[in-house]
C-alpha distance (Angstrom), angle and dihedral (degrees) to the residues before:
residue distance angle dihedral
M1 . . .
Q2 3.79 . .
A3 3.83 118.7 .
P4 3.80 117.6 -126.6
S5 3.83 114.3 -86.6
G6 3.79 109.7 -68.7
Q7 3.79 93.0 9.0
L8 3.76 124.9 107.8
A9 3.74 123.7 -136.6
T10 3.80 111.4 -124.6
R11 3.83 89.8 -111.6
S12 3.76 90.8 53.7
L13 3.78 93.8 51.1
Q14 3.78 89.5 47.6
A15 3.84 90.3 51.7
L16 3.83 92.5 48.8
L17 3.79 91.6 50.2
A18 3.82 94.9 43.2
D19 3.82 96.0 47.1
G20 3.82 94.4 49.4
T21 3.81 95.8 -115.2
L22 3.79 91.3 130.3
A23 3.81 95.2 41.2
G24 3.78 114.5 128.7
E25 3.76 143.5 59.7
W26 3.82 120.5 -47.1
V27 3.80 132.7 -167.6
L28 3.82 129.0 -161.1
D29 3.81 115.5 -108.7
P30 3.89 99.8 -139.2
G31 3.82 91.7 -167.5
R32 3.80 90.9 62.4
S33 3.85 98.7 33.5
S34 3.74 130.0 79.3
V35 3.81 141.0 -179.8
R36 3.81 115.0 -158.1
L37 3.78 129.9 -173.0
K38 3.80 126.0 -151.1
A39 3.75 126.2 -177.0
K40 3.83 136.1 157.9
V41 3.73 129.2 -122.4
M42 3.78 120.6 -157.5
G43 3.78 86.5 3.1
L44 3.82 92.3 -78.4
I45 3.76 114.7 50.9
P46 3.84 113.6 82.8
V47 3.73 117.3 -141.4
N48 3.82 111.1 -158.7
G49 3.77 127.3 -168.8
V50 3.76 141.3 165.3
F51 3.76 128.7 -146.6
R52 3.82 106.3 -131.0
E53 3.85 97.6 -160.1
V54 3.81 118.5 59.1
T55 3.81 128.3 155.5
G56 3.75 134.3 168.6
S57 3.78 149.0 149.5
G58 3.74 140.0 -162.7
A59 3.76 145.2 -177.0
V60 3.76 134.2 -142.8
Q61 3.81 117.1 -158.3
P62 3.81 121.1 -141.7
D63 3.82 88.5 -106.2
G64 3.84 90.4 58.0
A65 3.83 97.3 -103.4
A66 3.79 108.3 142.9
R67 3.77 136.2 -169.2
G68 3.76 136.1 167.5
T69 3.79 150.2 155.2
L70 3.83 132.6 -125.6
I71 3.80 114.6 -165.1
V72 3.84 122.4 -167.7
A73 3.78 121.6 -170.0
A74 3.84 103.1 -127.8
A75 3.80 92.2 -153.5
S76 3.81 90.9 58.0
I77 3.84 92.3 75.3
D78 3.79 111.0 132.9
T79 3.84 119.8 -173.4
R80 3.78 93.0 158.7
N81 3.78 89.6 -109.1
T82 3.78 112.5 99.5
R83 3.79 95.1 -162.0
R84 3.86 92.7 49.1
D85 3.82 90.8 46.1
K86 3.84 91.0 52.7
H87 3.80 89.5 50.4
L88 3.82 92.6 48.5
R89 3.84 88.5 52.8
S90 3.80 91.8 50.0
A91 3.83 128.8 92.4
D92 3.83 88.0 -92.6
F93 3.82 89.1 71.8
F94 3.82 129.4 -0.3
D95 3.77 96.6 -0.8
S96 3.78 86.6 -150.8
D97 3.80 95.0 -178.7
N98 3.82 89.6 64.6
H99 3.82 99.4 26.2
P100 3.82 105.8 33.2
D101 3.80 97.3 170.0
I102 3.75 138.8 57.6
T103 3.78 106.1 -157.8
F104 3.79 136.5 -168.0
T105 3.79 114.1 -169.0
A106 3.76 113.5 -167.5
A107 3.79 111.9 -152.3
G108 3.78 95.5 177.9
V109 3.75 142.1 15.3
R110 3.74 125.5 -169.8
P111 3.80 137.0 159.5
G112 3.77 113.1 -83.2
G113 3.78 146.8 112.1
Q114 3.79 109.7 14.4
G115 3.80 93.2 -9.8
A116 3.82 112.2 -48.7
A117 3.79 134.5 30.8
I118 3.77 107.4 -151.4
T119 3.81 124.6 -165.3
G120 3.79 126.2 -171.6
A121 3.75 143.0 95.1
L122 3.78 135.2 -62.8
T123 3.84 118.3 -149.3
I124 3.80 120.3 -165.5
R125 3.79 123.3 165.7
G126 3.78 91.8 -7.6
Q127 3.89 93.3 -55.3
T128 3.77 115.2 117.1
R129 3.75 122.9 -160.5
P130 3.84 130.8 177.4
L131 3.76 113.9 -108.8
S132 3.81 136.9 -170.6
V133 3.77 119.5 -172.5
D134 3.77 139.0 171.2
A135 3.78 114.7 -130.8
A136 3.73 131.9 -166.4
A137 3.80 105.6 -124.2
S138 3.72 132.5 -159.7
V139 3.82 130.3 177.8
R140 3.78 123.1 -160.5
G141 3.78 111.3 -163.2
D142 3.79 112.6 -46.2
G143 3.76 96.8 -58.7
E144 3.83 107.4 62.0
V145 3.80 134.8 52.5
A146 3.76 124.3 177.9
L147 3.82 127.3 -165.9
D148 3.79 125.2 -167.9
V149 3.82 121.4 -164.8
A150 3.81 134.4 173.1
L151 3.79 105.8 -161.8
Q152 3.81 125.3 -173.1
V153 3.83 110.7 -149.3
N154 3.80 128.9 -170.7
R155 3.73 99.6 -142.7
A156 3.84 92.2 -156.2
D157 3.82 86.9 68.3
F158 3.77 86.7 67.3
G159 3.86 99.1 42.2
L160 3.79 95.7 -97.8
T161 3.77 96.7 130.6
W162 3.78 103.3 139.2
N163 3.77 107.2 128.0
S164 3.81 120.4 162.4
M165 3.83 106.8 -139.7
G166 3.81 90.6 -23.5
L167 3.81 91.5 -75.2
T168 3.81 97.9 127.7
S169 3.75 121.5 76.5
M170 3.81 115.7 -118.7
R171 3.82 88.2 -143.4
S172 3.76 120.2 81.7
I173 3.78 131.6 174.9
L174 3.78 123.1 -132.7
S175 3.81 112.1 -162.2
I176 3.77 110.6 -163.7
H177 3.82 127.2 -168.3
A178 3.79 107.8 -178.8
T179 3.81 120.1 -178.7
F180 3.81 114.0 -170.5
I181 3.77 122.9 -168.0
R182 3.82 125.9 -162.7
R183 3.83 113.8 -100.1
């Protein structure tokens, strides 16, 4: 069965990792990558934001073992509401003065799910939790790999418990599109 245009079938990703095609150092292309945040207020009203500063890198070994890091500047949140953004940067939420980065460290990548099963740890506000996610994966030539993930996060797991009158959902969705290019 042929994978959708730009998408890899799991078997193809496995072959590219196993035969060393993807071996090497990779760096995130911030111009073609994004991390978006979605939460609900009063159970109905969506609040959408984007983090404007994202960096990252990764490495694939000749045997297919892969690891990497995605770093998001917490203070770069932009919801198009200056007052809300200032509050999100405050100690009530991200506390970006004391915890400037949101970091996902991938310890392993293997074929699975929609393309890649990624295991690692997510750190927000100094709290680190293990995380396993399925990512849609696409490879363009031998010099570009893109991963897409929609991740539901319980913000209380990371100490983000501020909730005026219980009107804000404790669940948020991080949508990540990460394009890596070969160094």
